[in-house]
C-alpha positions as MATLAB code, in Angstrom:
seq = 'MNGIEEYMLPCVNKTFFGVDCTGCGAQRAAFLLFQGEYSKAFFMYPAIYSIGFLLLFLVFNLFYKFKFDYNIKIGLIIFNAIIIAGSYIFKMIHIFN';
ca = [
       4.306   16.909   -5.349;
       5.241   20.546   -4.538;
       5.382   21.315   -0.952;
       2.432   18.453   -0.104;
       5.116   16.375    1.774;
       5.541   18.676    4.383;
       1.954   17.551    5.564;
       2.534   13.515    4.976;
       2.902   11.905    8.629;
       7.274   10.806    8.803;
       7.965    7.247    9.016;
       8.766    6.655   12.524;
      10.873    3.331   11.501;
      12.896    5.424    8.854;
      13.365    8.572   11.297;
      14.664    6.383   14.388;
      16.651    3.272   12.460;
      16.977    4.807    8.944;
      15.086    2.034    7.265;
      12.077    1.981    5.344;
       9.054   -0.135    6.495;
       6.871   -2.072    4.584;
       4.417    1.111    4.594;
       6.818    3.593    3.146;
       5.511    5.101   -0.074;
       2.294    4.396    0.904;
       0.666    8.009    1.308;
       2.658    9.724   -1.497;
       1.482    6.631   -3.748;
      -2.414    7.808   -2.584;
      -1.277   11.531   -3.154;
      -0.576   10.444   -6.730;
      -3.013    8.408   -7.465;
      -5.848   10.709   -6.626;
      -3.852   13.365   -8.974;
      -4.521   10.865  -12.034;
      -0.701    9.381  -11.897;
      -1.755    5.840  -12.054;
       1.798    4.215  -13.202;
       4.132    6.703  -10.720;
       1.905    5.450   -7.894;
       2.224    1.789   -9.019;
       5.978    2.173   -8.295;
       5.998    4.143   -5.376;
       3.984    1.455   -3.609;
       2.769   -1.907   -5.961;
       0.308   -2.049   -3.295;
      -2.028    0.289   -3.650;
      -4.448   -0.955   -5.842;
      -4.837   -4.570   -4.324;
      -5.183   -2.408   -0.483;
      -7.623   -0.640   -2.125;
      -9.771   -3.394   -3.431;
      -9.404   -4.844   -0.271;
     -10.908   -1.598    1.341;
     -13.489   -1.198   -1.608;
     -14.643   -5.386   -1.011;
     -14.897   -4.639    2.685;
     -16.960   -1.796    2.344;
     -19.536   -3.583   -0.210;
     -19.374   -6.528    2.742;
     -20.611   -4.170    5.427;
     -23.503   -3.704    3.655;
     -23.715   -7.487    1.301;
     -23.147  -10.136    2.666;
     -22.610  -13.863    0.966;
     -21.358  -17.061    1.623;
     -17.570  -17.555    1.170;
     -16.935  -13.962    1.942;
     -14.472  -14.417    4.752;
     -12.887  -16.948    2.663;
     -12.350  -13.942   -0.186;
     -11.462  -11.495    2.871;
      -9.015  -14.056    3.904;
      -7.598  -14.471    0.340;
      -7.520  -10.613   -0.604;
      -5.258   -9.899    3.177;
      -2.901  -12.482    1.831;
      -2.364  -11.590   -1.664;
      -1.967   -8.086   -0.020;
       0.665   -9.204    2.600;
       2.266  -11.113   -0.644;
       2.554   -8.061   -2.658;
       3.408   -5.673    0.060;
       6.152   -7.968    1.465;
       7.491   -8.840   -1.941;
       8.000   -5.590   -3.051;
       9.644   -4.776    0.479;
      11.859   -7.184   -0.030;
      12.332   -6.021   -3.969;
      13.446   -2.337   -2.558;
      15.550   -3.878   -0.004;
      17.697   -6.064   -2.181;
      18.099   -2.748   -5.032;
      18.708    0.136   -2.022;
      21.963   -2.412   -0.628;
      23.596   -3.517   -3.457;
];
């Protein structure tokens, strides 16, 4: 990531409290994803792929409406929340051990 980190937004939570937030790593994971480092992006922030899928669905749904699209959106949001919370808990357990 040669020098790109100096252009990334700092985590306010980590700056003030010294603890990662639930979004820490998402910028670096997106950058790794665009570089083609798919497994590194996943290990940096596991929800990167499910968030990408949710965003693709939301953009698609702007142009094409269909039955049960609201239920699919809510399901994808809950799925993302579970992945984000699970990976955050996993990271915090491993940091404090």
